[in-house]
PLY file of the C-alpha trace (Angstrom):
ply
format ascii 1.0
element vertex 342
property float x
property float y
property float z
element edge 341
property int vertex1
property int vertex2
end_header
-60.72 40.11 -24.43
-58.06 38.75 -21.82
-55.50 41.52 -20.70
-51.85 40.71 -20.46
-49.32 42.82 -18.84
-45.96 42.84 -20.09
-42.96 43.62 -17.60
-39.72 43.93 -19.53
-36.47 44.10 -17.58
-33.95 43.62 -20.37
-32.20 40.47 -21.28
-30.80 38.88 -24.39
-34.27 39.31 -25.66
-33.67 42.88 -25.71
-30.28 43.18 -26.71
-28.31 44.20 -29.61
-25.02 45.39 -30.39
-26.34 49.36 -31.04
-26.90 52.24 -29.13
-23.90 52.16 -26.67
-20.48 52.50 -26.62
-19.90 49.33 -24.46
-18.45 46.17 -26.11
-20.58 43.37 -26.79
-24.56 43.04 -26.77
-26.73 44.85 -24.11
-30.12 45.31 -23.71
-31.41 48.49 -25.91
-34.71 47.38 -26.85
-37.98 48.54 -25.05
-40.88 46.35 -24.21
-43.01 48.23 -26.20
-40.79 47.48 -29.31
-40.33 43.53 -28.30
-44.64 43.78 -28.52
-44.13 45.69 -31.79
-42.08 42.80 -33.24
-44.78 40.39 -32.87
-48.05 41.69 -33.79
-49.76 38.06 -33.22
-49.75 38.87 -29.82
-52.71 40.95 -30.61
-54.76 37.96 -31.63
-54.44 36.48 -27.71
-54.78 39.50 -25.71
-55.08 42.86 -24.90
-51.42 43.81 -24.31
-50.12 46.45 -22.19
-46.07 46.89 -21.22
-44.62 47.96 -18.14
-40.77 48.48 -17.97
-39.15 47.40 -14.79
-35.66 47.79 -15.61
-33.02 47.22 -18.35
-30.62 44.82 -17.39
-28.69 41.75 -18.55
-29.61 38.86 -16.61
-26.35 38.50 -14.81
-26.75 41.87 -13.73
-30.27 41.49 -11.76
-30.03 42.04 -8.21
-32.47 41.46 -5.27
-33.69 45.21 -5.83
-34.50 44.37 -9.61
-36.23 41.22 -8.85
-38.20 42.59 -5.87
-39.52 45.35 -8.30
-41.04 42.34 -10.48
-42.81 41.02 -7.82
-44.02 44.41 -6.74
-45.33 44.95 -10.21
-46.76 41.76 -10.20
-48.80 42.46 -7.09
-49.88 45.95 -8.13
-51.27 44.83 -11.71
-54.81 44.55 -10.26
-56.27 45.08 -13.82
-54.90 42.04 -15.72
-55.87 38.35 -16.20
-52.16 37.43 -16.81
-48.40 38.58 -16.56
-45.79 37.89 -19.10
-42.07 39.05 -17.60
-39.19 39.24 -20.51
-35.91 38.38 -18.44
-32.36 37.32 -19.30
-31.87 33.78 -19.26
-29.03 33.56 -16.73
-31.06 34.33 -13.93
-34.53 34.06 -14.89
-35.33 30.75 -13.25
-34.45 32.47 -9.65
-36.70 35.32 -10.33
-39.56 33.09 -11.54
-38.94 31.19 -8.18
-38.96 34.05 -5.74
-42.18 35.16 -7.47
-43.58 31.79 -6.84
-42.65 31.65 -3.13
-43.85 35.20 -2.36
-46.50 36.34 -4.56
-49.93 36.86 -3.05
-51.80 37.34 -6.49
-53.73 34.25 -7.87
-52.87 34.87 -11.57
-50.17 33.18 -13.74
-47.03 34.85 -13.96
-44.95 33.70 -17.22
-41.40 34.47 -17.60
-39.88 34.28 -20.93
-36.52 35.72 -22.94
-34.10 34.57 -25.55
-30.92 32.78 -26.05
-30.13 34.82 -29.24
-30.28 38.60 -29.31
-32.99 40.48 -31.05
-30.75 41.76 -33.99
-29.34 38.38 -34.54
-30.42 36.01 -37.34
-32.69 33.16 -35.98
-33.47 35.25 -32.65
-36.18 33.08 -30.54
-37.60 35.71 -28.70
-40.51 36.41 -30.87
-41.58 32.72 -30.37
-41.23 32.76 -26.94
-42.95 35.73 -26.12
-45.96 34.41 -28.08
-45.88 31.29 -26.34
-45.44 32.83 -22.87
-48.50 35.59 -23.63
-50.53 32.19 -24.88
-49.67 30.38 -21.60
-50.77 33.32 -19.96
-54.25 33.78 -21.28
-54.81 29.64 -21.42
-57.85 29.07 -18.93
-56.13 26.31 -17.12
-53.21 28.27 -16.32
-55.26 31.27 -15.06
-57.49 29.20 -12.93
-54.08 27.60 -11.48
-52.22 30.65 -10.85
-48.79 30.39 -10.26
-45.19 31.20 -11.45
-43.67 29.55 -14.85
-41.03 29.63 -17.22
-41.92 29.42 -21.20
-39.19 28.70 -23.38
-38.56 26.89 -26.75
-42.06 25.22 -27.35
-42.16 24.16 -23.31
-43.71 25.53 -20.18
-41.93 24.78 -16.91
-42.74 25.29 -13.14
-40.79 27.82 -11.40
-40.14 25.33 -8.62
-38.38 23.04 -10.89
-36.90 24.64 -13.77
-33.10 25.19 -14.16
-30.98 26.72 -17.19
-28.96 23.55 -18.41
-26.95 24.84 -21.49
-25.20 27.73 -22.28
-26.07 28.73 -25.75
-28.88 26.13 -27.04
-32.24 27.31 -27.79
-33.51 24.21 -25.68
-31.77 25.45 -22.62
-34.05 25.11 -20.07
-35.24 21.77 -18.12
-36.99 20.64 -14.93
-34.78 17.72 -13.75
-36.83 14.99 -12.16
-39.86 16.49 -13.03
-40.22 17.74 -16.97
-42.15 20.49 -18.34
-45.90 21.28 -17.44
-46.78 22.13 -21.20
-45.43 21.87 -24.69
-46.65 23.72 -27.99
-48.08 21.59 -30.64
-49.38 22.19 -33.92
-52.85 21.62 -32.28
-51.88 24.24 -29.31
-50.62 23.88 -25.92
-50.76 20.20 -24.67
-50.52 19.73 -20.82
-48.08 17.40 -19.48
-48.53 18.04 -15.93
-50.92 19.98 -13.84
-50.52 23.65 -13.76
-50.09 25.27 -10.31
-47.53 26.82 -7.63
-45.38 23.94 -6.73
-43.07 26.14 -4.36
-43.86 26.14 -0.64
-44.98 29.85 0.29
-43.48 32.37 2.43
-45.87 34.77 1.29
-45.48 38.57 1.50
-41.90 38.49 2.13
-39.28 40.15 0.16
-35.31 39.60 -0.59
-33.23 42.30 1.70
-30.15 43.40 -0.01
-28.94 43.38 3.38
-29.05 40.02 4.33
-25.68 38.14 3.43
-25.80 34.38 2.30
-22.83 32.82 0.53
-22.87 29.94 -1.56
-19.60 27.83 -1.16
-19.30 24.86 -3.73
-17.45 21.99 -2.58
-15.02 20.09 -4.62
-12.20 17.80 -4.54
-9.40 19.20 -2.15
-11.43 22.31 -1.37
-10.54 23.96 2.02
-12.61 26.04 4.40
-11.25 29.51 3.96
-13.97 30.88 2.09
-15.88 30.15 5.21
-13.43 31.08 7.56
-12.62 34.60 6.23
-16.45 35.24 6.05
-16.64 34.44 9.58
-13.60 36.86 10.64
-15.57 39.66 8.65
-18.60 39.12 10.51
-16.52 39.39 13.78
-15.51 42.78 12.47
-19.22 43.79 11.77
-19.45 42.64 8.36
-22.06 40.18 9.07
-22.61 36.67 7.49
-26.00 35.83 7.82
-26.17 32.24 6.09
-24.26 29.72 3.99
-25.96 27.73 1.45
-23.38 24.70 0.47
-23.49 22.91 -2.94
-22.21 19.92 -1.75
-20.97 16.51 -3.67
-23.55 14.05 -3.93
-25.88 13.89 -1.22
-24.88 17.12 0.43
-21.19 16.12 1.52
-17.67 18.55 1.78
-14.49 17.82 2.40
-13.22 17.44 6.27
-11.70 21.12 6.08
-14.70 22.94 4.49
-16.80 20.59 7.09
-15.06 21.90 10.11
-15.43 25.57 9.02
-19.40 24.98 8.25
-19.69 23.59 11.91
-17.67 26.49 13.20
-20.34 28.82 11.56
-23.32 26.58 13.13
-21.47 26.95 16.35
-21.88 30.85 15.57
-25.64 30.60 15.09
-25.13 30.85 11.43
-27.17 28.96 9.10
-26.17 26.14 7.08
-28.33 24.74 4.08
-26.97 21.47 2.22
-27.59 21.20 -1.30
-25.93 19.35 -4.12
-24.03 20.20 -7.28
-26.09 17.20 -9.00
-28.93 17.84 -11.34
-31.28 15.40 -9.94
-32.21 14.37 -6.59
-32.33 15.43 -2.79
-29.77 15.74 -0.18
-29.62 13.31 2.50
-28.00 12.94 6.05
-26.08 9.19 4.96
-22.29 9.65 5.40
-20.60 10.20 8.71
-16.71 11.30 9.34
-15.21 15.17 8.79
-17.65 16.66 6.08
-20.13 13.66 5.81
-23.71 14.72 5.12
-25.10 13.27 8.34
-22.51 14.81 10.42
-23.30 18.29 9.31
-26.88 17.86 9.96
-25.97 16.64 13.79
-24.15 19.90 13.95
-27.59 21.62 13.07
-27.14 22.09 9.36
-30.32 22.10 7.55
-31.07 19.87 4.39
-32.32 21.84 1.16
-34.24 18.89 -0.21
-33.66 19.03 -4.07
-33.51 22.97 -4.48
-30.48 24.00 -6.64
-28.15 26.09 -4.68
-29.26 29.51 -6.39
-32.64 28.75 -5.57
-32.13 27.56 -1.68
-30.14 30.95 -1.43
-33.06 32.89 -2.28
-35.26 30.67 0.39
-32.37 30.89 2.78
-32.46 35.20 2.25
-36.33 35.41 2.50
-36.48 33.31 5.57
-33.78 35.23 7.35
-35.31 38.67 6.41
-38.95 37.58 7.78
-39.51 38.47 10.65
-37.77 38.49 14.31
-40.32 36.07 15.92
-37.32 33.06 16.20
-33.58 32.74 15.39
-32.17 32.97 11.90
-31.26 29.01 12.35
-34.99 28.44 13.40
-36.51 30.77 10.62
-34.53 28.74 7.92
-35.38 25.32 9.27
-38.91 26.43 9.51
-38.90 27.48 5.62
-37.20 24.35 4.50
-39.27 21.64 6.71
-42.05 21.45 3.66
-39.61 21.70 0.90
-40.80 18.28 -0.50
-39.20 17.13 -3.77
-41.93 14.38 -4.55
-45.14 17.10 -4.19
-46.41 17.56 -7.49
-49.65 18.98 -6.49
-50.06 22.83 -6.09
0 1
1 2
2 3
3 4
4 5
5 6
6 7
7 8
8 9
9 10
10 11
11 12
12 13
13 14
14 15
15 16
16 17
17 18
18 19
19 20
20 21
21 22
22 23
23 24
24 25
25 26
26 27
27 28
28 29
29 30
30 31
31 32
32 33
33 34
34 35
35 36
36 37
37 38
38 39
39 40
40 41
41 42
42 43
43 44
44 45
45 46
46 47
47 48
48 49
49 50
50 51
51 52
52 53
53 54
54 55
55 56
56 57
57 58
58 59
59 60
60 61
61 62
62 63
63 64
64 65
65 66
66 67
67 68
68 69
69 70
70 71
71 72
72 73
73 74
74 75
75 76
76 77
77 78
78 79
79 80
80 81
81 82
82 83
83 84
84 85
85 86
86 87
87 88
88 89
89 90
90 91
91 92
92 93
93 94
94 95
95 96
96 97
97 98
98 99
99 100
100 101
101 102
102 103
103 104
104 105
105 106
106 107
107 108
108 109
109 110
110 111
111 112
112 113
113 114
114 115
115 116
116 117
117 118
118 119
119 120
120 121
121 122
122 123
123 124
124 125
125 126
126 127
127 128
128 129
129 130
130 131
131 132
132 133
133 134
134 135
135 136
136 137
137 138
138 139
139 140
140 141
141 142
142 143
143 144
144 145
145 146
146 147
147 148
148 149
149 150
150 151
151 152
152 153
153 154
154 155
155 156
156 157
157 158
158 159
159 160
160 161
161 162
162 163
163 164
164 165
165 166
166 167
167 168
168 169
169 170
170 171
171 172
172 173
173 174
174 175
175 176
176 177
177 178
178 179
179 180
180 181
181 182
182 183
183 184
184 185
185 186
186 187
187 188
188 189
189 190
190 191
191 192
192 193
193 194
194 195
195 196
196 197
197 198
198 199
199 200
200 201
201 202
202 203
203 204
204 205
205 206
206 207
207 208
208 209
209 210
210 211
211 212
212 213
213 214
214 215
215 216
216 217
217 218
218 219
219 220
220 221
221 222
222 223
223 224
224 225
225 226
226 227
227 228
228 229
229 230
230 231
231 232
232 233
233 234
234 235
235 236
236 237
237 238
238 239
239 240
240 241
241 242
242 243
243 244
244 245
245 246
246 247
247 248
248 249
249 250
250 251
251 252
252 253
253 254
254 255
255 256
256 257
257 258
258 259
259 260
260 261
261 262
262 263
263 264
264 265
265 266
266 267
267 268
268 269
269 270
270 271
271 272
272 273
273 274
274 275
275 276
276 277
277 278
278 279
279 280
280 281
281 282
282 283
283 284
284 285
285 286
286 287
287 288
288 289
289 290
290 291
291 292
292 293
293 294
294 295
295 296
296 297
297 298
298 299
299 300
300 301
301 302
302 303
303 304
304 305
305 306
306 307
307 308
308 309
309 310
310 311
311 312
312 313
313 314
314 315
315 316
316 317
317 318
318 319
319 320
320 321
321 322
322 323
323 324
324 325
325 326
326 327
327 328
328 329
329 330
330 331
331 332
332 333
333 334
334 335
335 336
336 337
337 338
338 339
339 340
340 341
């Protein structure tokens, strides 16, 4: 029988209103309790459980996410891995695994929008789907990182959380899911595999400071200017990811601050606030995407800002063979939004 390791990290799937003095729902349910709540899992695989942490998705940090990666790498006695995780940052952790993991086995993230103790919780159904995906021969042959939720399975490269509370919160703009669950089983809609350009063996360094700056009507450059001032006092700014408007544009004031950062050898990566499409250097003038690229900014393709930040941190932390800007530029050179083959 196939063997699946469940790595539990907390999240809504494990949250209840009991067991703590804190207000609101918090993760209190163990990974073993999650498995016990879904006895059907034994029909699909031999299950083992490892607790990585017990945190809400919005509390996950670089150390917790790296602990997931390390648990994946050392799980040598299994055929697939399922990670139970909070939905707020699940897509980021799944992307991190997809980029750096060196194991050739499927890693399937899942969780819930409704807490463990809420009527109609979606956790058990999502967990069963994740285990079925991890043992599916088509996914085992392909490896890669995925997110299984609400009867669909998405590749980590493309998936985003799109709604605060609906069960159908996860989607893959411009790509669509890899699989959907039907009464007849898992129906393939795309080819399983790793779609993220790899940086094998790299790890997030909590000491690398990469800020996400969002452009909007009338936004100034003070956030970047303040970070550069702090850098001058020893609290270094290592990179900036811009959630730009449209094709990756900013206001003139923000654009000037970003050009100052580039002049100080701070990498600047241009992404978009839009859910679909890639960035491009089309517009000139103050803050225009082409103006910023001419100053040395790096195109982030169609990666959303939070995934681009993970990639930027990994590139900066990955060795000393070149300048930070050169390492980040190389990391984004092969981020192709139209490449669908692993």
